[in-house]
Structures are given as C-alpha cells and as structure tokens.
C-alpha positions as CSV (number, residue, x, y, z in Angstrom):
1,M,0.0,0.0,0.0
2,V,2.7,2.4,0.9
3,R,4.6,1.8,-2.3
4,A,1.5,2.3,-4.4
5,S,0.7,5.7,-2.7
6,K,4.3,6.8,-3.2
7,T,4.0,6.1,-6.9
8,V,0.8,8.1,-7.1
9,I,2.4,11.0,-5.4
10,Q,5.4,10.9,-7.7
11,C,3.0,10.8,-10.7
12,Q,1.1,13.8,-9.4
13,E,4.4,15.7,-8.8
14,R,5.5,14.9,-12.3
15,Q,2.2,16.1,-13.7
16,A,2.5,19.3,-11.7
17,N,6.0,19.9,-13.1
18,L,4.7,19.3,-16.6
19,N,1.8,21.7,-16.1
20,S,4.1,24.5,-14.8
21,I,6.5,24.0,-17.7
22,L,3.6,24.2,-20.1
23,I,2.3,27.3,-18.5
24,K,5.7,28.9,-18.6
25,H,6.0,28.0,-22.3
26,Y,2.6,29.5,-23.1
27,F,3.5,32.6,-21.2
28,D,6.8,33.0,-23.1
29,W,5.0,32.3,-26.4
30,G,2.2,34.8,-25.6
31,K,4.8,37.5,-24.7
32,R,6.7,36.8,-27.9
33,I,3.5,37.1,-30.0
34,G,2.4,40.2,-28.1
35,I,5.8,41.8,-28.8
36,T,5.8,41.0,-32.5
37,K,2.2,42.4,-32.8
38,L,3.3,45.6,-31.1
39,L,6.3,45.9,-33.4
40,K,4.2,45.3,-36.5
41,S,1.5,47.9,-35.5
C-alpha cells in the first residue's frame, strides 16, 4: 500500500511539473506574439 501511494504522489508531482513547464512556455509564447504584434503595428 505504501509503495502504491508513493508512486501516485510521484506521478502527481511529475504532472504538476509538466503543467508548470507548459504554463511557462505558453507565457513566453504569448509574450513573444504580443511583442511581434506591437512591433508590427
């Protein structure tokens, strides 16, 4: 039981890390697009 719950926690942590990485990428991407739009206008 302990081993199983440990694995679940590790999976959740990995998912959280992936989510934060994705959010960071979207943020950088959005900033880049915003800057290029500002430069074009």
